C-alpha positions in Angstrom: 0.0 0.0 0.0 2.8 2.3 1.0 4.7 1.6 -2.3 1.4 2.1 -4.2 1.0 5.6 -2.7 4.6 6.4 -3.4 4.2 5.5 -7.1 1.0 7.5 -7.3 2.7 10.6 -5.8 5.6 10.2 -8.2 3.2 10.0 -11.1 1.3 13.1 -10.0 4.6 15.0 -9.6 5.6 14.0 -13.1 2.2 15.1 -14.5 2.6 18.6 -12.7 6.0 19.0 -14.2 4.8 18.2 -17.7 1.9 20.7 -17.4 4.2 23.6 -16.4 4.9 26.1 -19.2 8.4 25.5 -20.7 9.5 29.0 -19.7 8.9 28.2 -16.0 11.3 25.2 -16.0 14.3 25.9 -13.8 17.7 25.6 -15.5 21.1 25.4 -13.9 21.7 29.2 -13.8 18.1 30.4 -13.4 14.6 30.2 -14.9 14.1 30.3 -18.7 12.6 33.6 -19.7 11.7 34.0 -23.3 12.3 37.3 -25.0 11.3 38.7 -28.4 12.5 42.2 -29.6 11.1 44.0 -32.6 11.9 47.5 -33.9 9.5 49.7 -35.7 10.3 52.6 -38.1 8.6 55.8 -37.1 5.5 56.2 -39.2 6.3 52.9 -41.1 6.8 49.2 -40.6 9.2 46.9 -38.8 12.9 47.1 -39.6 14.4 43.8 -40.7 16.4 42.0 -43.5 15.3 44.3 -46.3 17.7 47.0 -45.0 20.4 44.7 -43.7 18.8 43.9 -40.4 19.8 45.1 -36.9 22.1 44.1 -34.1 20.6 43.5 -30.7 22.4 43.4 -27.3 20.6 42.6 -24.0 22.6 43.3 -20.8 22.0 43.4 -17.1 22.0 47.0 -15.9 23.4 46.2 -12.5 26.4 44.1 -13.6 26.9 45.0 -17.2 26.7 41.3 -18.1 25.7 40.6 -21.6 22.7 38.2 -21.4 22.0 37.8 -25.1 23.1 39.3 -28.4 22.6 38.7 -32.1 21.0 39.8 -35.4 17.4 40.9 -35.8 16.1 39.6 -39.1 12.9 39.0 -41.0 10.2 40.8 -42.9 8.6 44.2 -42.4 5.2 42.8 -41.2 1.6 43.1 -42.2 1.0 46.4 -44.0 -2.8 46.6 -43.2 -2.3 45.9 -39.5 0.5 48.4 -39.2 -0.5 51.3 -41.5 -4.2 51.0 -42.3 -6.1 49.6 -39.3 -6.8 51.8 -36.3 -4.2 51.3 -33.6 -6.7 50.7 -30.8 -5.7 49.5 -27.3 -5.2 45.7 -27.5 -4.6 45.8 -31.1 -1.7 43.6 -32.2 0.5 45.0 -34.9 2.8 42.0 -34.9 0.6 40.0 -37.3 2.5 38.1 -39.9 5.6 37.2 -38.0 7.7 40.4 -38.6 11.4 40.8 -38.2 12.5 39.9 -34.6 15.3 38.9 -32.3 14.6 35.9 -30.1 16.3 34.7 -27.0 15.8 32.7 -23.8 17.4 34.2 -20.8 18.2 32.3 -17.6 17.1 34.6 -14.8 17.5 33.9 -11.1 15.8 37.0 -9.9 13.9 40.1 -11.3 16.5 41.8 -13.5 16.6 45.3 -15.0 17.9 44.9 -18.5 19.0 47.4 -21.2 18.2 46.4 -24.8 20.4 48.2 -27.3 19.6 48.1 -31.0 21.9 49.2 -33.8 21.2 49.6 -37.5 20.0 49.3 -40.2 23.2 47.6 -41.1 22.7 47.7 -44.9 23.3 51.4 -45.3 26.2 52.5 -43.1 25.4 56.3 -43.1 21.8 55.6 -42.0 22.7 53.3 -39.1 21.9 54.6 -35.6 21.2 53.2 -32.1 18.3 53.2 -29.8 17.9 51.6 -26.3 15.3 50.7 -23.7 15.6 49.8 -20.1 13.0 47.6 -18.4 12.5 44.9 -15.7 12.3 41.2 -16.7 10.9 38.7 -14.3 12.0 35.0 -14.2 9.7 32.9 -16.2 7.6 35.9 -17.6 7.0 35.3 -21.2 8.1 38.4 -23.3 8.0 36.5 -26.5 4.2 36.3 -26.6 4.1 39.9 -25.4 7.2 41.2 -27.2 9.2 44.3 -26.5 8.9 46.8 -29.3 11.3 49.6 -29.8 11.0 52.6 -32.2 13.6 54.2 -34.5 13.2 57.6 -36.2 14.9 58.5 -39.4 15.1 58.0 -43.1 17.5 56.0 -45.3 19.3 58.3 -47.7 21.8 56.7 -50.2 23.6 57.9 -53.3 22.5 56.3 -56.6 24.7 58.2 -59.0 26.5 61.6 -59.6 27.8 63.0 -62.8 30.2 65.9 -63.2 30.5 67.8 -66.4 32.7 70.9 -66.3 31.3 72.5 -63.1 27.7 71.1 -63.4 27.0 68.5 -60.8 24.0 66.2 -61.3 23.0 63.9 -58.3 20.5 61.2 -58.1 19.7 59.9 -54.5 17.5 57.3 -53.1 15.3 57.9 -50.0 13.2 55.4 -48.1 11.6 54.9 -44.7 14.0 53.3 -42.2 12.4 49.9 -42.8 13.0 50.3 -46.5 9.3 51.0 -47.3 9.0 52.9 -50.5 8.3 56.5 -51.4 6.1 57.1 -54.4 3.7 59.6 -55.9 0.5 58.0 -54.6 1.6 55.4 -52.1 1.4 55.0 -48.4 4.4 57.4 -48.1 3.7 60.0 -50.8 6.7 62.0 -52.1 4.7 65.2 -51.4 5.4 64.7 -47.7 9.2 64.7 -48.2 11.8 67.4 -48.9 15.1 66.3 -50.4 18.0 68.7 -51.0 21.6 68.7 -52.3 24.2 70.8 -50.6 27.9 71.2 -51.5 30.2 72.3 -48.8 33.8 73.5 -48.9 35.8 73.7 -45.6 32.6 73.0 -43.8 30.7 75.9 -45.4 27.9 75.6 -47.9 28.9 77.0 -51.4 25.9 75.7 -53.5 22.6 74.0 -52.9 19.7 72.7 -55.0 16.4 71.0 -54.2 16.1 67.4 -55.6 12.9 66.5 -57.3 11.1 63.1 -57.6 12.1 61.4 -60.9 9.0 59.3 -61.2 11.0 56.2 -60.2 10.2 54.8 -56.8 12.4 56.4 -54.1 14.5 58.4 -56.5 15.2 62.2 -56.4 17.5 64.2 -58.7 18.8 67.6 -59.4 21.7 69.6 -60.9 23.6 72.5 -59.6 26.7 74.6 -60.6 29.8 74.5 -58.6 31.6 77.8 -58.0 35.1 76.5 -58.8 37.4 73.5 -58.9 38.6 72.1 -55.6 37.8 69.6 -52.8 34.1 69.6 -51.6 31.7 67.5 -49.6 28.5 66.4 -51.3 25.6 66.3 -48.8 22.1 65.0 -49.5 19.5 65.7 -46.8 15.9 64.4 -46.6 13.1 65.2 -44.2 9.5 64.0 -43.8 7.4 67.0 -43.1 4.6 65.2 -41.2 6.9 63.5 -38.6 10.3 65.2 -38.6 12.0 62.0 -39.7 15.4 62.9 -41.3 18.4 61.3 -43.0 21.7 62.5 -44.4 24.2 61.1 -46.9 27.7 62.6 -47.3 30.3 61.9 -49.9 33.7 63.6 -50.7 33.9 65.3 -54.1 37.0 66.5 -56.0 36.5 68.8 -58.9 39.6 69.1 -61.1 40.6 72.4 -62.6 39.8 71.2 -66.2 36.7 69.0 -65.8 35.7 69.2 -69.4 34.6 65.6 -70.0 31.6 64.0 -68.2 32.6 61.8 -65.3 30.5 59.2 -63.6 30.8 57.7 -60.1 
């Protein structure tokens, strides 16, 4: 009888263990705590592989210990859920498995962590960092209820420039930070954006010109006249009027004294 009761108790214990959620199982150095991190571009969608992804680091604030790190990769998410449906309380914008960083932390106690995100990694001059500090509790599932950070800015990149005598023609590409496109009648209309070319010498502006939409998705172009030969810095700036999102691209430019023949770069 005694042996029978012991067997029954062991069976009940096993059953209780099996019914525990996986994140609550104790591991050698703590309790498994799932974590998912997503990063959303201001006024746009989630940032992911389309623009080279992001790098994520999770560290304990008290000790500086790095608890997890790695790439954030994947798609930009569901356009309707993010950009067209009302963002009501309780509404989930993570429909469609957008780009994310996933980790399982082993926590022994409530831990204040700092999550640092850097990128987009595909366009060096548009990369930036953002960070968030929060408490994580051992076994609390932050994968089902993910942590969402936000990044402001625009991606600005140089498509091409041509120099003929002292006339400089520049074509630049501008997108949202997630790589979402700018077009005449899209979700991100070009009428909401201002793109300009500025040429600097010794840090001072010597010429500038607005760049206009070419009709090709994301592309803006314009021509200006340089005041002389010499060493300059080409700078393209873009701003989104409705949000204040901004981006900059800079490139060194040498204009020879006799730039008679067209040059391409």
